[in-house]
A tleap script that builds the chain and sets N, CA, C and O, in Angstrom:
source leaprc.protein.ff14SB
mol = sequence {
  NMET ASN ALA ARG VAL LYS ASN SER ILE ARG
  GLU HIE ILE VAL ASN ARG TRP LEU ASN GLY
  ASP ALA ARG GLY LEU ASP ASP GLU THR ASP
  LEU GLN GLN ILE GLY VAL LEU ASP SER PHE
  SER THR LEU ASP LEU VAL SER PHE LEU ASP
  GLU THR PHE ARG VAL GLN ILE GLU PRO SER
  ASP ILE ASN ASN GLU THR PHE ARG THR ILE
  SER THR ILE ALA ASN LEU VAL LEU GLU LYS
  LEU GLY PRO GLU GLY SER GLN HIE ARG ARG
  CTHR
}
set mol.1.N position { 0.914 -1.273 -0.135 }
set mol.1.CA position { -0.129 0.101 0.007 }
set mol.1.C position { 1.019 1.259 -0.159 }
set mol.1.O position { 1.006 2.080 -1.076 }
set mol.2.N position { 1.946 1.203 0.800 }
set mol.2.CA position { 2.598 2.359 1.013 }
set mol.2.C position { 3.354 2.820 -0.453 }
set mol.2.O position { 3.573 3.979 -0.807 }
set mol.3.N position { 3.695 1.536 -1.217 }
set mol.3.CA position { 4.441 2.060 -2.344 }
set mol.3.C position { 3.587 2.486 -3.348 }
set mol.3.O position { 4.024 3.378 -4.076 }
set mol.4.N position { 2.505 2.074 -3.555 }
set mol.4.CA position { 1.175 2.609 -4.329 }
set mol.4.C position { 0.949 4.114 -3.858 }
set mol.4.O position { 1.090 5.043 -4.653 }
set mol.5.N position { 0.673 4.266 -2.827 }
set mol.5.CA position { 0.428 5.657 -2.323 }
set mol.5.C position { 1.833 6.632 -2.841 }
set mol.5.O position { 1.691 7.685 -3.463 }
set mol.6.N position { 2.755 6.239 -2.576 }
set mol.6.CA position { 4.150 7.061 -2.809 }
set mol.6.C position { 4.114 7.280 -4.738 }
set mol.6.O position { 4.315 8.391 -5.228 }
set mol.7.N position { 3.882 6.262 -5.457 }
set mol.7.CA position { 3.769 6.131 -6.479 }
set mol.7.C position { 2.837 7.004 -7.463 }
set mol.7.O position { 3.008 7.484 -8.584 }
set mol.8.N position { 1.556 6.991 -6.351 }
set mol.8.CA position { 0.554 8.363 -7.041 }
set mol.8.C position { 0.899 9.584 -7.007 }
set mol.8.O position { 0.719 10.405 -7.905 }
set mol.9.N position { 1.566 9.815 -5.652 }
set mol.9.CA position { 2.050 11.065 -5.371 }
set mol.9.C position { 2.952 11.383 -6.314 }
set mol.9.O position { 2.722 12.373 -7.007 }
set mol.10.N position { 3.913 10.767 -6.486 }
set mol.10.CA position { 5.120 10.881 -7.330 }
set mol.10.C position { 4.470 11.407 -8.827 }
set mol.10.O position { 4.520 12.576 -9.208 }
set mol.11.N position { 3.829 10.237 -9.612 }
set mol.11.CA position { 3.401 10.819 -10.629 }
set mol.11.C position { 2.616 12.045 -10.687 }
set mol.11.O position { 2.799 12.865 -11.586 }
set mol.12.N position { 1.653 12.224 -9.667 }
set mol.12.CA position { 0.914 13.451 -9.826 }
set mol.12.C position { 2.113 14.802 -9.649 }
set mol.12.O position { 1.948 15.852 -10.270 }
set mol.13.N position { 3.182 14.606 -8.813 }
set mol.13.CA position { 4.061 15.567 -9.150 }
set mol.13.C position { 4.681 15.959 -10.325 }
set mol.13.O position { 4.686 17.066 -10.863 }
set mol.14.N position { 5.250 14.825 -10.688 }
set mol.14.CA position { 6.007 15.024 -11.944 }
set mol.14.C position { 5.111 15.242 -13.287 }
set mol.14.O position { 5.603 15.835 -14.247 }
set mol.15.N position { 4.195 14.900 -13.310 }
set mol.15.CA position { 2.969 15.410 -14.255 }
set mol.15.C position { 2.511 16.542 -14.293 }
set mol.15.O position { 2.280 17.150 -15.338 }
set mol.16.N position { 2.315 16.980 -13.132 }
set mol.16.CA position { 1.917 18.449 -12.590 }
set mol.16.C position { 2.647 19.573 -12.542 }
set mol.16.O position { 2.130 20.665 -12.774 }
set mol.17.N position { 4.052 19.422 -12.206 }
set mol.17.CA position { 5.034 20.578 -12.037 }
set mol.17.C position { 6.178 20.149 -12.728 }
set mol.17.O position { 6.859 21.050 -13.217 }
set mol.18.N position { 6.526 19.084 -12.874 }
set mol.18.CA position { 7.895 18.754 -13.391 }
set mol.18.C position { 7.952 18.373 -14.959 }
set mol.18.O position { 8.894 17.713 -15.396 }
set mol.19.N position { 7.039 18.763 -15.673 }
set mol.19.CA position { 6.785 18.570 -16.946 }
set mol.19.C position { 7.326 17.026 -17.702 }
set mol.19.O position { 7.911 16.840 -18.769 }
set mol.20.N position { 6.767 15.882 -16.458 }
set mol.20.CA position { 6.942 14.505 -16.889 }
set mol.20.C position { 8.492 14.118 -16.715 }
set mol.20.O position { 8.887 13.020 -17.107 }
set mol.21.N position { 9.411 15.100 -16.083 }
set mol.21.CA position { 10.741 14.784 -15.910 }
set mol.21.C position { 11.212 14.564 -14.755 }
set mol.21.O position { 11.838 15.484 -14.228 }
set mol.22.N position { 11.058 13.342 -14.059 }
set mol.22.CA position { 11.315 12.678 -12.892 }
set mol.22.C position { 12.934 12.578 -12.660 }
set mol.22.O position { 13.228 11.858 -11.706 }
set mol.23.N position { 13.881 13.082 -13.257 }
set mol.23.CA position { 15.155 12.720 -13.074 }
set mol.23.C position { 15.384 13.931 -11.703 }
set mol.23.O position { 14.977 15.087 -11.588 }
set mol.24.N position { 16.256 13.013 -10.746 }
set mol.24.CA position { 16.568 13.621 -9.789 }
set mol.24.C position { 15.628 13.606 -8.491 }
set mol.24.O position { 16.071 14.018 -7.419 }
set mol.25.N position { 14.398 13.152 -8.605 }
set mol.25.CA position { 13.116 13.214 -7.770 }
set mol.25.C position { 13.358 11.805 -7.111 }
set mol.25.O position { 13.595 10.771 -7.734 }
set mol.26.N position { 13.286 11.904 -6.107 }
set mol.26.CA position { 13.108 10.378 -5.073 }
set mol.26.C position { 12.080 10.694 -4.206 }
set mol.26.O position { 11.476 11.766 -4.187 }
set mol.27.N position { 11.839 9.466 -3.283 }
set mol.27.CA position { 11.087 9.526 -2.108 }
set mol.27.C position { 11.651 10.930 -0.997 }
set mol.27.O position { 10.978 11.759 -0.385 }
set mol.28.N position { 12.660 10.798 -1.056 }
set mol.28.CA position { 12.988 11.813 -0.024 }
set mol.28.C position { 13.392 13.496 -0.414 }
set mol.28.O position { 13.552 14.441 0.359 }
set mol.29.N position { 13.481 13.450 -1.871 }
set mol.29.CA position { 13.838 15.018 -2.025 }
set mol.29.C position { 12.787 16.128 -1.336 }
set mol.29.O position { 11.565 15.977 -1.330 }
set mol.30.N position { 13.402 17.120 -0.832 }
set mol.30.CA position { 12.833 17.948 -0.312 }
set mol.30.C position { 12.356 18.504 -1.359 }
set mol.30.O position { 12.941 18.815 -2.397 }
set mol.31.N position { 10.980 18.658 -0.989 }
set mol.31.CA position { 10.177 19.262 -2.508 }
set mol.31.C position { 10.130 20.769 -2.155 }
set mol.31.O position { 10.180 21.447 -3.182 }
set mol.32.N position { 10.061 21.397 -1.184 }
set mol.32.CA position { 9.877 22.850 -0.612 }
set mol.32.C position { 11.435 23.511 -1.316 }
set mol.32.O position { 11.517 24.556 -1.962 }
set mol.33.N position { 12.432 22.692 -1.017 }
set mol.33.CA position { 13.916 23.222 -1.392 }
set mol.33.C position { 13.995 23.169 -3.087 }
set mol.33.O position { 14.559 24.096 -3.670 }
set mol.34.N position { 13.459 22.146 -3.779 }
set mol.34.CA position { 13.394 22.194 -5.112 }
set mol.34.C position { 12.728 23.081 -5.914 }
set mol.34.O position { 12.920 23.259 -7.117 }
set mol.35.N position { 11.755 23.762 -5.037 }
set mol.35.CA position { 10.716 24.745 -5.739 }
set mol.35.C position { 9.440 24.033 -6.107 }
set mol.35.O position { 8.583 24.658 -6.733 }
set mol.36.N position { 9.248 22.776 -5.769 }
set mol.36.CA position { 7.768 22.057 -6.383 }
set mol.36.C position { 6.915 22.750 -5.488 }
set mol.36.O position { 5.928 23.330 -5.940 }
set mol.37.N position { 7.168 22.766 -4.289 }
set mol.37.CA position { 5.747 23.000 -3.537 }
set mol.37.C position { 5.880 24.673 -3.045 }
set mol.37.O position { 6.881 25.242 -2.610 }
set mol.38.N position { 4.730 25.136 -3.243 }
set mol.38.CA position { 4.280 26.633 -2.674 }
set mol.38.C position { 3.026 26.433 -2.321 }
set mol.38.O position { 2.414 25.365 -2.337 }
set mol.39.N position { 2.559 27.732 -1.922 }
set mol.39.CA position { 1.077 27.540 -1.367 }
set mol.39.C position { -0.006 27.002 -2.360 }
set mol.39.O position { -0.805 26.119 -2.046 }
set mol.40.N position { 0.034 27.589 -3.543 }
set mol.40.CA position { -0.863 27.196 -4.696 }
set mol.40.C position { -0.464 25.641 -4.865 }
set mol.40.O position { -1.397 24.852 -4.717 }
set mol.41.N position { 0.770 25.121 -5.148 }
set mol.41.CA position { 0.923 23.723 -5.582 }
set mol.41.C position { 0.537 22.628 -4.303 }
set mol.41.O position { 0.159 21.458 -4.364 }
set mol.42.N position { 0.799 23.525 -3.120 }
set mol.42.CA position { 0.336 22.533 -1.857 }
set mol.42.C position { -1.375 22.382 -2.004 }
set mol.42.O position { -1.842 21.312 -1.614 }
set mol.43.N position { -2.023 23.084 -2.377 }
set mol.43.CA position { -3.568 23.494 -2.106 }
set mol.43.C position { -3.926 22.240 -3.104 }
set mol.43.O position { -4.682 21.318 -2.799 }
set mol.44.N position { -3.189 22.390 -4.441 }
set mol.44.CA position { -3.618 21.490 -5.524 }
set mol.44.C position { -3.290 20.040 -5.115 }
set mol.44.O position { -3.956 19.130 -5.609 }
set mol.45.N position { -2.280 19.772 -4.223 }
set mol.45.CA position { -1.823 18.561 -4.044 }
set mol.45.C position { -2.941 18.056 -2.912 }
set mol.45.O position { -3.377 16.906 -2.857 }
set mol.46.N position { -3.261 18.988 -2.151 }
set mol.46.CA position { -4.254 18.403 -0.965 }
set mol.46.C position { -5.447 18.186 -1.763 }
set mol.46.O position { -6.368 17.609 -1.186 }
set mol.47.N position { -5.613 18.518 -2.933 }
set mol.47.CA position { -7.220 18.569 -3.507 }
set mol.47.C position { -6.733 17.101 -3.988 }
set mol.47.O position { -7.395 16.166 -3.539 }
set mol.48.N position { -5.637 16.783 -4.859 }
set mol.48.CA position { -5.506 15.454 -5.372 }
set mol.48.C position { -5.396 14.309 -4.219 }
set mol.48.O position { -5.767 13.166 -4.489 }
set mol.49.N position { -4.964 14.578 -3.136 }
set mol.49.CA position { -5.068 13.543 -2.212 }
set mol.49.C position { -6.477 13.149 -1.441 }
set mol.49.O position { -6.738 12.111 -0.833 }
set mol.50.N position { -7.199 14.171 -1.638 }
set mol.50.CA position { -8.660 14.049 -1.329 }
set mol.50.C position { -9.181 13.426 -2.252 }
set mol.50.O position { -9.913 12.515 -1.864 }
set mol.51.N position { -9.089 13.565 -3.461 }
set mol.51.CA position { -9.738 13.025 -4.173 }
set mol.51.C position { -9.129 11.906 -4.752 }
set mol.51.O position { -10.027 11.269 -5.302 }
set mol.52.N position { -8.043 11.347 -4.902 }
set mol.52.CA position { -7.567 9.886 -4.781 }
set mol.52.C position { -7.650 9.205 -3.975 }
set mol.52.O position { -7.771 8.055 -4.397 }
set mol.53.N position { -7.655 9.289 -2.752 }
set mol.53.CA position { -7.627 8.827 -1.467 }
set mol.53.C position { -8.529 8.783 -0.557 }
set mol.53.O position { -8.629 7.983 0.373 }
set mol.54.N position { -9.370 9.894 -0.908 }
set mol.54.CA position { -10.610 10.067 -0.115 }
set mol.54.C position { -10.212 10.275 1.100 }
set mol.54.O position { -11.003 9.774 1.899 }
set mol.55.N position { -9.035 10.967 1.756 }
set mol.55.CA position { -8.903 11.584 2.903 }
set mol.55.C position { -9.088 12.944 3.134 }
set mol.55.O position { -8.948 13.797 2.258 }
set mol.56.N position { -9.407 13.176 4.316 }
set mol.56.CA position { -9.506 14.776 4.766 }
set mol.56.C position { -8.259 15.339 5.429 }
set mol.56.O position { -8.010 15.207 6.627 }
set mol.57.N position { -7.506 15.970 4.559 }
set mol.57.CA position { -6.457 16.914 5.135 }
set mol.57.C position { -7.082 17.832 6.054 }
set mol.57.O position { -8.011 18.507 5.609 }
set mol.58.N position { -6.808 17.948 7.016 }
set mol.58.CA position { -7.058 19.033 8.188 }
set mol.58.C position { -5.785 20.432 7.919 }
set mol.58.O position { -4.657 20.069 7.587 }
set mol.59.N position { -6.049 21.919 8.080 }
set mol.59.CA position { -5.371 23.022 7.901 }
set mol.59.C position { -4.231 22.767 9.074 }
set mol.59.O position { -3.153 23.354 8.975 }
set mol.60.N position { -4.459 21.989 10.050 }
set mol.60.CA position { -3.121 21.443 10.988 }
set mol.60.C position { -2.283 20.664 10.306 }
set mol.60.O position { -1.068 20.849 10.379 }
set mol.61.N position { -2.814 19.706 9.567 }
set mol.61.CA position { -1.612 18.843 8.802 }
set mol.61.C position { -1.069 19.334 8.021 }
set mol.61.O position { -0.283 18.503 7.567 }
set mol.62.N position { -0.927 20.676 7.284 }
set mol.62.CA position { -0.518 21.147 6.218 }
set mol.62.C position { 0.670 22.091 7.065 }
set mol.62.O position { 0.428 23.111 7.711 }
set mol.63.N position { 1.860 21.523 6.889 }
set mol.63.CA position { 2.985 22.100 7.597 }
set mol.63.C position { 4.221 21.772 6.752 }
set mol.63.O position { 4.143 20.888 5.898 }
set mol.64.N position { 5.422 22.486 6.968 }
set mol.64.CA position { 6.708 22.002 6.324 }
set mol.64.C position { 7.349 20.839 6.739 }
set mol.64.O position { 8.322 20.431 6.106 }
set mol.65.N position { 6.997 20.341 7.569 }
set mol.65.CA position { 7.232 18.584 7.654 }
set mol.65.C position { 6.817 17.583 7.054 }
set mol.65.O position { 7.451 16.662 6.538 }
set mol.66.N position { 5.075 17.878 7.165 }
set mol.66.CA position { 4.501 16.918 6.215 }
set mol.66.C position { 4.580 16.911 5.190 }
set mol.66.O position { 4.564 15.862 4.547 }
set mol.67.N position { 4.689 18.008 4.690 }
set mol.67.CA position { 4.682 18.294 2.995 }
set mol.67.C position { 6.111 18.213 2.665 }
set mol.67.O position { 6.149 18.577 1.490 }
set mol.68.N position { 7.069 17.994 2.967 }
set mol.68.CA position { 8.423 17.848 2.733 }
set mol.68.C position { 8.679 17.090 1.741 }
set mol.68.O position { 9.119 17.591 0.707 }
set mol.69.N position { 8.469 15.802 1.840 }
set mol.69.CA position { 9.035 14.879 0.824 }
set mol.69.C position { 7.831 13.822 0.520 }
set mol.69.O position { 6.941 13.603 1.341 }
set mol.70.N position { 7.908 13.183 -0.772 }
set mol.70.CA position { 6.745 12.131 -0.901 }
set mol.70.C position { 6.535 11.317 0.132 }
set mol.70.O position { 5.409 10.925 0.441 }
set mol.71.N position { 7.826 10.930 0.877 }
set mol.71.CA position { 7.925 9.952 1.863 }
set mol.71.C position { 6.730 10.272 3.203 }
set mol.71.O position { 5.968 9.515 3.805 }
set mol.72.N position { 7.008 11.808 3.315 }
set mol.72.CA position { 6.182 12.601 4.403 }
set mol.72.C position { 4.856 12.715 3.995 }
set mol.72.O position { 4.056 12.549 4.916 }
set mol.73.N position { 4.311 12.976 2.762 }
set mol.73.CA position { 3.249 12.994 2.340 }
set mol.73.C position { 2.268 11.772 2.338 }
set mol.73.O position { 1.073 11.788 2.635 }
set mol.74.N position { 3.022 10.725 1.942 }
set mol.74.CA position { 2.348 9.239 1.893 }
set mol.74.C position { 2.426 8.972 3.342 }
set mol.74.O position { 1.427 8.358 3.715 }
set mol.75.N position { 3.124 9.178 4.129 }
set mol.75.CA position { 2.762 8.859 5.450 }
set mol.75.C position { 1.663 9.389 6.210 }
set mol.75.O position { 1.097 8.746 7.094 }
set mol.76.N position { 1.320 10.712 5.826 }
set mol.76.CA position { 0.363 11.564 6.092 }
set mol.76.C position { -1.061 10.596 5.630 }
set mol.76.O position { -1.983 10.187 6.334 }
set mol.77.N position { -0.814 10.442 4.229 }
set mol.77.CA position { -2.079 10.013 3.959 }
set mol.77.C position { -2.444 8.359 4.465 }
set mol.77.O position { -3.579 7.951 4.709 }
set mol.78.N position { -1.375 7.676 4.535 }
set mol.78.CA position { -1.325 6.538 5.280 }
set mol.78.C position { -2.338 6.680 6.743 }
set mol.78.O position { -3.365 6.029 6.930 }
set mol.79.N position { -1.811 7.594 7.594 }
set mol.79.CA position { -2.360 7.585 8.620 }
set mol.79.C position { -3.690 8.144 8.604 }
set mol.79.O position { -4.422 8.042 9.589 }
set mol.80.N position { -4.027 8.695 7.607 }
set mol.80.CA position { -5.238 9.453 7.806 }
set mol.80.C position { -6.434 7.911 7.151 }
set mol.80.O position { -7.634 7.740 7.363 }
set mol.81.N position { -5.612 7.199 6.483 }
set mol.81.CA position { -6.467 6.009 5.681 }
set mol.81.C position { -6.834 4.846 7.227 }
set mol.81.O position { -7.894 4.261 7.449 }
set mol.82.N position { -5.729 4.826 7.961 }
set mol.82.CA position { -5.856 4.168 9.346 }
set mol.82.C position { -6.064 2.628 8.474 }
set mol.82.O position { -5.860 2.510 7.266 }
set mol.83.N position { -6.473 1.610 9.312 }
set mol.83.CA position { -6.563 0.455 9.174 }
set mol.83.C position { -7.344 -0.003 7.933 }
set mol.83.O position { -7.374 -1.166 7.530 }
set mol.84.N position { -8.115 1.284 7.247 }
set mol.84.CA position { -9.117 0.685 6.345 }
set mol.84.C position { -8.138 0.960 5.018 }
set mol.84.O position { -8.644 0.654 3.938 }
set mol.85.N position { -6.925 1.451 4.998 }
set mol.85.CA position { -6.108 1.753 3.879 }
set mol.85.C position { -5.880 0.532 2.923 }
set mol.85.O position { -5.466 0.612 1.767 }
set mol.86.N position { -6.178 -0.470 3.514 }
set mol.86.CA position { -5.870 -1.747 2.546 }
set mol.86.C position { -7.230 -1.993 1.714 }
set mol.86.O position { -7.309 -2.971 0.971 }
set mol.87.N position { -8.393 -1.005 1.868 }
set mol.87.CA position { -9.490 -1.238 0.882 }
set mol.87.C position { -9.415 0.056 -0.052 }
set mol.87.O position { -10.245 0.266 -0.937 }
set mol.88.N position { -8.595 0.700 0.163 }
set mol.88.CA position { -8.466 1.991 -0.879 }
set mol.88.C position { -8.598 1.725 -2.332 }
set mol.88.O position { -7.972 0.955 -3.060 }
set mol.89.N position { -9.480 2.477 -2.551 }
set mol.89.CA position { -10.016 2.497 -3.992 }
set mol.89.C position { -9.689 3.862 -5.077 }
set mol.89.O position { -10.189 4.927 -4.717 }
set mol.90.N position { -9.010 3.868 -6.166 }
set mol.90.CA position { -8.854 5.079 -6.794 }
set mol.90.C position { -10.256 5.030 -7.615 }
set mol.90.O position { -11.039 4.120 -7.890 }
set mol.91.N position { -10.206 6.631 -7.922 }
set mol.91.CA position { -11.622 6.858 -8.252 }
set mol.91.C position { -11.140 7.152 -9.991 }
set mol.91.O position { -11.998 7.418 -10.833 }
savepdb mol mol.pdb
quit
């Protein structure tokens, strides 16, 4: 499940903001440091997470640590999914 969540997030980021070029991007790349995430792209990503994984991201969840890397974002999603995460369905 963790790999599937990370792959979905990575694919969204690469297609949306990196013009399909994933070179240099891995699960631990600091998305803020490389300029991928700003306030507008973060809101777009939150919307993507809600639509794709059916998770409710609270304003208090959105901070520099939880939205730093693909791994930290995936961990947040998995935490929100809880034990029912294994029943995840993509729309």
